C-alpha positions in Angstrom: 38.4 2.8 18.6 37.6 0.7 15.6 33.9 0.4 14.9 33.8 -2.8 12.7 31.9 -6.0 12.4 31.8 -9.1 10.4 28.7 -11.3 9.9 28.4 -14.7 8.2 25.0 -16.3 7.7 24.2 -19.5 6.0 20.7 -20.9 5.5 19.2 -23.4 3.0 18.3 -20.4 0.9 21.3 -18.1 1.1 25.0 -17.7 2.1 25.9 -14.2 3.1 29.2 -12.5 4.2 29.2 -8.9 5.4 32.1 -6.9 6.7 31.5 -3.3 7.8 33.5 -0.3 9.1 31.4 2.6 10.3 34.2 5.2 9.8 35.0 4.5 6.2 34.5 6.2 2.8 32.5 3.7 0.7 35.2 1.2 0.0 34.5 -2.5 -0.5 32.7 -4.6 -3.0 29.1 -5.6 -3.2 28.3 -8.8 -5.1 24.8 -10.3 -4.5 23.9 -11.5 -8.0 21.3 -8.8 -8.1 22.8 -6.0 -10.2 20.4 -3.2 -9.2 20.6 -4.1 -5.6 24.5 -4.0 -5.8 24.1 -0.5 -7.2 21.9 0.5 -4.2 24.4 -1.0 -1.7 27.1 1.0 -3.4 25.1 4.1 -2.8 24.5 3.1 0.8 28.2 2.6 1.4 29.3 5.8 -0.4 26.8 8.2 1.0 26.8 6.6 4.4 30.7 6.7 4.6 30.7 3.0 5.3 33.4 0.6 4.2 31.1 -2.3 3.2 31.8 -5.7 1.8 28.8 -7.9 0.8 29.1 -11.3 -0.8 25.9 -13.2 -1.3 24.9 -16.4 -3.0 21.2 -17.1 -3.0 18.5 -19.1 -4.7 17.9 -16.5 -7.4 16.0 -19.0 -9.6 13.1 -18.3 -7.2 13.6 -14.6 -7.3 15.7 -12.2 -5.3 13.6 -12.0 -2.2 15.6 -14.3 0.1 18.9 -12.7 -1.0 17.8 -9.1 -0.5 16.1 -9.8 2.9 19.1 -11.8 4.2 21.6 -9.2 3.2 19.4 -6.7 5.1 19.5 -8.9 8.1 23.3 -9.2 7.9 24.0 -5.5 7.4 21.7 -4.8 10.3 23.5 -7.2 12.5 26.8 -5.7 11.5 25.6 -2.2 12.3 24.4 -3.4 15.7 27.7 -5.1 16.5 29.9 -2.2 15.2 27.9 0.3 17.3 28.5 -1.8 20.5 27.0 0.1 23.5 26.3 3.2 21.4 28.3 5.5 23.7 29.4 8.8 22.2 27.2 8.7 19.1 24.8 11.4 17.9 22.0 8.9 17.9 19.6 10.8 15.6 20.0 11.6 11.9 17.8 12.8 9.1 18.2 13.6 5.5 16.1 14.6 2.5 17.5 13.6 -0.9 16.3 14.6 -4.4 16.9 12.4 -7.4 15.7 14.2 -10.5 11.9 14.3 -10.1 11.9 12.0 -7.1 12.5 13.0 -3.4 12.9 10.8 -0.3 13.2 11.7 3.4 14.6 9.5 6.1 14.8 10.0 9.9 16.8 7.5 12.0 17.0 7.0 15.8 19.6 4.5 17.0 17.1 3.7 19.7 17.8 0.0 20.5 14.3 -0.7 19.2 13.9 -2.0 15.7 11.1 -0.4 13.6 10.7 0.5 10.0 8.0 2.9 8.9 8.2 2.9 5.1 5.8 5.0 3.1 6.1 4.8 -0.6 3.9 4.3 -3.6 6.2 2.5 -6.0 4.8 1.4 -9.3 4.6 -2.4 -9.6 7.4 -4.0 -11.5 11.1 -4.8 -11.4 14.4 -3.4 -12.3 16.4 -6.3 -13.7 15.7 -9.1 -11.2 15.0 -6.7 -8.4 11.3 -6.4 -7.6 10.3 -3.0 -6.4 8.6 -4.5 -3.3 12.0 -5.7 -2.1 12.9 -2.2 -1.1 10.7 -2.3 1.9 11.8 -5.9 2.7 15.5 -4.8 2.8 14.8 -1.7 4.9 12.7 -3.6 7.4 15.3 -6.4 7.8 18.1 -3.8 8.3 16.2 -1.7 10.8 15.0 -4.6 12.9 18.4 -6.2 13.1 20.3 -3.0 13.7 17.8 -2.1 16.4 17.1 1.3 15.0 14.0 3.2 14.4 13.7 4.3 10.7 11.0 6.5 9.2 11.5 6.6 5.4 9.1 8.3 3.0 9.3 8.6 -0.7 7.7 12.0 -0.9 7.3 12.2 -4.7 8.4 10.7 -8.0 7.3 8.9 -11.1 10.4 6.9 -12.1 10.8 3.9 -9.9 14.6 3.8 -10.3 14.9 7.4 -9.1 12.5 6.9 -6.2 14.4 3.8 -4.9 17.7 5.5 -5.4 16.6 8.6 -3.4 15.4 6.3 -0.6 18.7 4.5 -0.3 20.6 7.8 -0.4 18.4 9.4 2.2 18.9 6.4 4.5 22.6 6.5 4.0 22.8 10.2 4.9 20.5 9.8 7.9 22.4 6.8 9.2 25.8 8.6 8.7 24.6 11.5 10.9 23.1 9.1 13.5 26.2 6.9 14.0 28.6 9.9 13.9 30.8 10.3 17.0 29.6 13.4 18.9 32.6 14.9 20.8 30.2 16.6 23.3 28.4 13.3 24.2 30.1 11.8 27.2 28.2 8.5 27.3 25.2 6.7 25.9 22.8 9.3 24.6 19.8 8.2 26.6 18.3 9.1 30.0 17.9 5.3 30.6 21.7 4.9 30.3 21.4 2.2 27.6 20.4 1.9 23.9 20.9 -1.8 23.7 
């Protein structure tokens, strides 16, 4: 069974294309016009074992906010579509990832209920044209549109690049575990019989 999705979204602010395969290896290209964000999406794909193509054109003259948030929306929608009825998945995943002096932990439940609990004290500032505050905007947009519960904590760190990188890698690893096919799961992993 192929677990894939393709999402196209066009607004007055952005034009986004996302294609996703859950059972991949990090293939694809990420081109959003926001270099640091592309790097984080590369990490999400590689460590999440996702084949992921992201092409985005946005109103970057006003900042990267709309582009980053809308990419999060589209990746979330692609995850939701690729997971279909969620039958046979592990459902839960968690990972703690160090990045030099920084460490982040993420727990994911593919619950059918979108929620992002993000706890991080990132220093103010930006890496290139990526404002640090956009990390939470991306995670929230992804979680709500993928209909998954995400608890992500940056537990320590002093270097913003390392803290953000650890958070993306921890999400990737937790998501990879949660969407993995569980050969012992014979249906939807819920007593309700649905996760949608």
